[in-house]
C-alpha positions in Angstrom: 114.9 171.0 80.7 112.0 169.8 78.7 112.0 166.6 76.8 112.2 168.3 73.4 115.2 170.4 74.6 116.9 167.2 75.9 116.4 165.6 72.5 117.8 168.7 70.8 120.9 168.7 73.1 121.5 165.0 72.4 121.2 165.5 68.7 123.6 168.5 68.9 126.2 166.5 70.8 125.8 163.5 68.5 126.2 165.6 65.5 129.4 167.2 66.7 130.9 163.8 67.7 130.3 162.4 64.2 133.3 162.1 61.9 133.3 163.0 58.2 133.6 159.5 56.9 134.1 157.8 53.5 133.4 154.1 53.2 131.7 151.7 55.6 132.7 149.3 58.3 136.4 148.3 58.6 137.3 150.3 55.5 135.7 153.5 56.7 138.1 156.5 56.6 137.7 159.5 58.8 138.6 162.3 56.4 138.6 165.0 59.0 140.9 163.1 61.4 143.4 162.5 58.5 143.1 166.0 57.1 143.6 167.8 60.4 146.4 165.6 61.6 148.3 165.9 58.3 147.7 169.7 58.3 149.0 170.1 61.8 152.0 167.9 61.0 152.8 170.2 58.1 152.4 173.2 60.4 154.9 171.7 62.8 157.4 170.9 60.1 157.1 174.3 58.5 157.5 176.3 61.8 160.5 174.3 63.0 162.2 174.2 59.6 161.8 177.9 59.0 163.1 178.7 62.5 166.1 176.4 61.9 166.9 178.1 58.6 166.8 181.6 60.1 168.5 180.7 63.4 171.4 182.9 64.4 173.8 183.3 67.3 172.5 186.8 68.2 169.5 187.7 70.2 166.7 185.2 69.2 163.2 186.3 68.3 160.2 185.2 70.2 159.4 182.3 67.8 163.0 181.1 67.8 163.2 181.4 71.6 160.0 179.3 71.9 161.3 176.6 69.5 164.6 176.4 71.3 162.9 176.0 74.6 160.8 173.1 73.3 163.8 171.4 71.7 165.9 171.8 74.9 163.0 170.6 77.1 162.6 167.4 74.9 166.3 166.9 74.8 166.6 167.0 78.6 163.7 164.6 78.9 165.4 162.1 76.5 168.8 162.4 78.3 167.2 161.8 81.7 165.0 158.8 80.6 166.7 157.1 77.6 169.8 155.1 78.6 170.8 153.7 75.3 172.5 155.2 72.2 170.2 155.9 69.3 170.1 159.2 67.3 166.5 158.6 66.3 165.0 158.8 69.8 165.3 162.6 70.4 163.8 163.6 67.0 161.1 161.1 67.4 160.3 162.4 70.9 160.2 166.0 69.6 157.9 165.0 66.7 155.5 163.1 69.1 155.4 165.9 71.6 154.8 168.8 69.3 152.5 166.9 66.9 150.3 165.6 69.7 150.3 169.0 71.4 149.1 170.7 68.2 146.4 168.1 67.7 145.3 168.4 71.3 145.4 172.2 71.1 142.5 172.1 68.5 140.3 171.5 71.6 140.8 175.2 72.5 138.9 176.2 69.3 135.2 176.9 70.0 133.3 173.7 69.2 130.9 175.4 66.7 133.4 177.6 64.9 135.1 175.1 62.5 131.9 173.0 61.8 129.9 176.1 60.9 132.7 177.3 58.5 132.7 173.9 56.8 128.9 173.9 56.6 129.1 176.9 54.4 130.8 174.7 51.9 128.2 171.8 52.3 130.3 169.7 54.7 127.9 168.8 57.5 130.3 166.8 59.8 133.7 168.0 60.9 135.6 166.9 64.0 138.7 169.2 64.3 140.4 167.4 67.2 142.2 164.4 65.8 143.1 162.9 69.2 139.4 162.6 70.1 139.3 159.8 67.4 140.5 156.4 68.7 141.7 155.6 65.2 144.3 158.4 65.5 145.5 157.5 69.0 145.7 153.8 68.2 147.7 154.6 65.0 150.2 156.6 67.0 150.4 153.9 69.7 150.9 151.1 67.1 153.7 153.1 65.5 155.4 153.2 68.9 154.7 149.5 69.4 156.4 148.5 66.1 159.4 150.5 67.1 159.5 148.7 70.5 159.5 145.3 68.7 162.0 146.4 66.1 164.6 147.7 68.5 164.0 144.8 71.0 165.0 142.4 68.2 167.7 144.6 66.8 169.5 145.1 70.2 168.9 141.7 71.7 168.4 139.5 68.7 165.5 137.2 68.1 166.7 134.6 70.7 167.4 137.3 73.3 164.0 138.9 72.8 162.3 135.5 73.2 164.4 134.7 76.2 163.4 138.0 77.8 159.7 137.1 77.2 160.1 133.6 78.7 162.6 133.7 81.5 161.1 136.6 83.6 159.9 136.9 86.3 160.2 133.3 87.2 163.5 131.6 86.5 162.5 127.9 86.5 162.0 126.3 83.1 158.6 124.8 84.0 157.2 128.3 84.5 158.4 129.6 81.1 154.8 129.4 79.6 153.5 131.4 82.5 156.3 134.0 82.0 155.4 134.3 78.3 151.8 135.0 79.0 152.6 137.6 81.7 155.2 139.3 79.5 153.0 139.3 76.5 150.2 141.0 78.5 152.6 143.6 79.7 153.9 144.1 76.1 150.5 144.5 74.6 149.3 146.7 77.4 151.8 149.4 76.4 150.2 150.5 73.1 146.8 150.0 74.5 147.4 152.2 77.5 149.1 154.9 75.3 146.1 155.0 72.9 143.3 154.9 75.5 144.9 157.4 77.9 145.3 160.0 75.2 141.9 159.3 73.6 140.0 159.2 76.9 141.3 162.5 78.2 140.8 164.4 75.0 137.4 162.8 74.2 136.1 163.6 77.7 137.4 167.2 77.4 135.6 167.7 74.0 132.4 166.2 75.4 132.4 168.6 78.3 132.9 171.5 75.9 129.9 170.3 74.0 127.8 170.0 77.1 128.8 173.5 78.1 127.7 174.7 74.6 124.2 173.4 75.3 123.6 175.6 78.4 122.9 178.6 76.2 123.4 182.2 77.4 125.7 181.5 80.3 128.1 179.2 78.4 130.9 181.7 77.8 132.1 182.0 81.5 132.0 178.2 82.0 133.7 177.7 78.6 136.6 179.9 79.5 137.0 178.2 82.9 137.2 174.8 81.3 139.5 176.1 78.6 141.8 177.5 81.3 141.8 174.1 82.9 142.8 172.6 79.5 145.9 174.8 79.6 147.3 172.1 81.8 145.5 169.0 80.4 146.5 169.5 76.7 150.3 169.8 77.1 150.3 167.3 79.9 148.8 164.6 77.7 151.3 165.3 75.0 154.1 165.1 77.6 152.9 161.8 79.0 152.6 160.2 75.6 156.2 161.4 74.8 157.7 160.3 78.1 156.1 156.8 77.9 157.3 156.4 74.4 160.9 157.3 75.5 160.6 154.9 78.5 159.3 152.0 76.4 162.0 152.4 73.8 164.7 152.7 76.6 163.5 149.3 77.9 163.7 147.9 74.4 167.3 148.9 74.2 168.3 147.3 77.4 170.4 144.2 76.7 170.6 142.1 79.8 
């Protein structure tokens, strides 16, 4: 590829990885990430609410059958992983799984389709996959982290939570500071790993779609092969995020 073509490809990829942003620095807001995530959240609520209102004991339709399968799958996952008693965990797990799945599924949309539609209305930057934005994945992970802290204190009390952070893994009082450092690293690593795992996998997938789009005439066969591979990656990342959330909240409910 000639130098000019390389520059053109780089500009093409850079353009597609640019968010529609309002503000600067710390106060910058990615409008496309917020917009698509809220829109997909509304789609999730609308579909599940409409199915719940029309549900009947007869032969279910295709949509009702699909929703019931998802609900049963999440319910089984919660029952096998969460060992406490909390009516919030199952709905939370369902929300996380379906919402993240829908946001990930935007990766199946051809990379040029949505940006070109918005360009007709004068919008020159549009990233349609919210989970390729670290701001979104870190926001989800921080929400889970606050729930971990909240339920740890609620179940164990402040003194019990502090005791858990200071008395493990070494039982001698002189090693309590070492225990605290080790436990804090473990605690902080949970939201960090949640956010980076989801962001890294989806960002890499989107970047490969963009690279495929630059090869020109022969891009369609390669695009469909990579999209077929994403049939596994996209739901798998939603499942991993959900399962780790359930696991972390289960640990927060354990009162030793």
